Steps between C-alpha positions, in 0.01 A plus 500: 500500500453193282686170560678364193656150448694413187586145377733441206450223247859465369425262218225724363675841557182600683383614844184464708414817701245481767367830639296492827304784656425430869351839561133589525526747213614483141862581433679598176877447472754519212782247462773547236577161357870570543443497879271186494675270258825677396371559142405832339202351312294182482172366375244510784193282552232473766529136608255278684255213450361658188717532184769767540411854381768703325580840639752566226864580523570705811790687663298563813227300676227727630282314744164625615423245770155487664481465875592162646583336170786359296597496133739268327707618197717304262796697350705356219734572213354201313126547501215385727491212753454158342176323588551279802788690658455519879621779726758254629638454145366152430301410191160330547292332236 
């Protein structure tokens, strides 16, 4: 139902997970982290232009995605995303 894209940041032991809902209605999905990133557990953050918001340590990502919207998550075994990290993995000032 939802489209999911995962990007790994090797040097940070972290992953960006983009969840997209193209439907006209809200959709809720569950994603075990083992299936998404190959790890049983990771620290999860909502990630975007505002400072990252911690979701705690998770084993499963439960996404309640509103209609026609996307959410970006940052998953890591080393804490939250550093300020200035772009989705492409580059650091900006």
